[in-house]
C-alpha positions in Angstrom: 74.5 94.9 103.2 77.7 95.9 104.8 80.7 96.3 102.5 84.2 97.0 103.6 87.1 98.5 101.5 90.3 98.3 103.4 94.0 98.8 102.5 95.8 96.6 105.0 99.3 97.8 104.3 102.0 95.4 103.1 99.8 92.4 103.5 99.1 93.0 107.2 102.6 92.0 108.6 102.5 91.6 112.4 99.2 93.5 112.5 97.4 90.6 110.8 95.7 89.2 114.0 94.2 92.7 114.7 93.1 93.0 111.1 91.4 89.6 111.3 89.8 90.5 114.6 88.4 93.7 113.0 87.1 91.8 109.9 85.3 89.1 112.0 84.0 91.4 114.7 82.2 93.6 112.3 80.5 90.8 110.4 80.8 92.4 107.0 78.8 90.9 104.1 81.5 91.7 101.6 85.2 92.5 102.2 87.5 94.1 99.6 91.2 94.3 100.7 94.1 96.0 99.0 97.8 95.5 99.5 96.8 91.9 100.1 99.6 89.4 99.7 99.0 85.7 99.5 101.8 84.8 101.9 101.5 83.3 105.5 99.6 86.4 106.7 97.3 86.3 103.7 96.7 82.6 104.2 95.7 83.3 107.8 93.2 85.9 106.6 91.8 83.5 104.1 91.6 80.6 106.6 89.8 82.7 109.2 87.3 84.1 106.7 86.6 80.7 105.1 86.0 79.2 108.6 83.3 81.9 109.0 81.6 81.0 105.8 83.1 83.5 103.4 84.1 82.6 99.8 87.4 84.3 98.9 89.4 85.3 95.8 92.8 87.1 95.7 94.0 88.8 92.6 97.7 87.8 92.9 98.6 84.2 93.6 102.4 84.5 93.7 103.1 86.9 96.4 102.6 90.3 94.8 100.6 93.0 96.5 97.1 93.1 95.0 93.4 93.1 95.8 91.2 90.5 97.4 87.4 89.9 97.7 85.6 87.9 100.3 81.8 87.5 100.4 79.2 85.6 102.4 77.1 85.0 99.3 78.4 82.6 96.6 80.0 84.3 93.6 81.5 83.5 90.3 85.1 84.7 89.6 85.0 86.6 86.3 88.4 88.0 85.8 91.7 88.0 87.8 94.8 90.0 86.9 97.6 91.8 88.7 95.9 94.1 91.3 92.5 93.3 89.8 89.8 90.9 90.8 86.2 90.8 89.4 83.4 88.6 90.7 79.7 88.2 90.0 77.2 87.6 92.8 74.1 86.0 91.3 72.0 86.4 94.4 72.3 90.2 94.0 72.9 90.4 90.3 76.0 92.4 91.2 79.4 92.7 89.6 82.2 93.7 92.0 85.6 94.9 90.8 88.3 95.2 93.4 91.3 97.3 92.3 94.6 98.3 93.7 95.9 101.0 91.4 99.7 101.4 91.1 100.8 104.3 93.3 103.6 105.7 91.1 102.7 108.1 88.3 103.6 106.9 84.8 102.7 104.4 82.1 101.8 101.4 84.3 99.3 103.5 86.3 97.8 105.2 83.2 97.3 101.8 81.5 95.7 100.4 84.7 93.3 103.4 84.8 92.5 102.8 81.1 91.4 99.3 82.0 89.2 100.6 84.7 87.5 103.1 82.4 87.1 100.6 79.6 85.5 98.2 82.0 83.2 100.9 83.4 82.0 101.9 80.0 81.5 98.3 78.8 79.4 97.5 81.9 77.2 100.6 82.1 74.0 98.6 81.7 74.9 96.2 84.6 74.8 96.5 88.4 78.5 97.3 89.2 80.5 98.2 92.2 84.1 99.4 91.6 86.0 99.8 94.8 89.5 99.7 96.3 92.6 101.9 96.6 92.8 104.1 93.5 96.0 106.0 94.6 94.4 108.9 92.9 92.6 112.1 93.9 91.2 115.4 92.7 92.2 118.7 94.3 89.0 118.4 96.3 90.1 115.1 97.9 93.5 116.3 99.2 94.1 118.8 102.0 96.8 120.7 100.1 94.8 120.5 96.7 97.3 118.2 95.0 96.0 116.0 92.2 96.9 112.5 91.1 95.2 111.1 88.0 92.3 113.4 88.7 91.2 113.4 85.0 90.6 109.6 85.3 88.4 110.0 88.3 86.5 112.7 86.5 86.1 110.5 83.5 84.6 107.8 85.6 82.0 110.2 87.0 81.4 111.5 83.4 80.3 107.9 82.6 77.7 108.5 85.3 79.3 106.3 87.9 78.4 107.5 91.4 81.1 108.2 94.0 79.3 107.0 97.1 81.3 109.4 99.3 79.9 112.4 97.5 76.4 110.7 97.5 75.9 110.2 101.2 78.9 110.4 103.6 78.3 110.0 107.4 78.6 113.6 108.8 81.2 112.9 111.5 83.4 110.7 109.2 86.8 111.9 108.0 86.9 112.2 104.2 90.7 111.6 104.0 91.7 107.9 104.1 95.5 108.3 104.1 97.9 110.9 105.5 101.4 111.7 104.4 104.0 112.1 107.2 103.8 115.8 106.6 100.2 115.7 107.7 98.6 116.2 104.3 95.4 114.1 104.0 94.2 112.4 100.9 91.1 110.5 99.9 92.6 107.6 98.0 90.1 104.8 98.7 86.8 104.9 96.8 83.5 103.1 96.1 81.8 103.8 92.7 78.5 102.3 91.5 77.1 102.1 88.0 74.2 104.3 87.0 71.9 101.3 86.9 72.2 101.1 90.7 71.2 104.7 91.4 67.5 103.7 92.2 68.7 101.5 95.0 70.9 104.1 96.7 68.2 105.9 98.8 69.2 104.2 102.1 72.9 103.8 101.3 75.5 105.7 103.3 79.3 105.5 103.7 81.9 106.3 106.4 85.6 106.0 106.9 86.8 104.2 110.1 89.6 106.6 111.1 90.0 104.8 114.4 91.7 101.9 112.6 94.3 104.2 111.1 94.8 106.1 114.3 95.4 102.9 116.2 98.0 101.9 113.5 96.2 98.7 112.5 96.9 100.1 109.0 98.0 103.4 107.5 94.6 103.7 105.7 91.2 104.2 107.1 88.8 101.5 106.0 85.7 102.7 104.2 82.4 101.0 105.0 79.3 101.1 102.8 76.0 100.3 104.7 
C-alpha cells in the first residue's frame, strides 16, 4: 500500500494542476493532504480524485485550511473537526487520522496536541495511522537543533507509537521536509502507527520526495509510506 502525506501550501493556488498531476501519476492508495482548502482549487482536486475512483473527506468545509483524506478503498468517516479528519477503512481494519497542527506556539496548538495524545492513548488497542503536518519537531529533527512542541512528540512515542521515519527511512531520502528561508531544515511532517501495527512493519519503508519541494510545487516535501 502506498500512502502519501503532503502539505500542498495554501490550498495549492496556481500550482494545483501540477499537484493533481503528481497525485494521479503516482497512483497512491491513500492520500493525506494538509493546508487543503475546499475552494475552487480544492474542488478541482476532489473532482479529479473522485473521477479516478477515490473516496474523499476534507476536514474543513467552509474555506479554512485543514486536512484531507482520499482513499481507493471505501471508508467510514468517524470524526471531522477543524484541521482534523478521522476515517476507518474496514477492508484493512485501519483507522487513519489526518492532522494539520496549528503552526503558532500557544494555547490553540497545545490544545490540539492534547487532542492527538488523548486520541492516541484511547486507541492503543487498534490499528491506527496518525499522519500529517505536525508543525513540531525535536532538536534531532531540525538542522539548528530548535524544538517546537518536542515534549508532545516524545509523549506520543512514549505511548509506543512508532515514528515510521525512525523505523525505516530510505537511505538517500532527505529527513527535513520544510526549510526556512535562512536555510534551516525541519522535519515537520510525520507518520506514526500504533503499537498493534508493529508486527506488520517488516517490509514498510518511508521516503521524502524532496524533488517536489525543490521544483516549488509546494514548500514541503511529501512523505511516502510504501
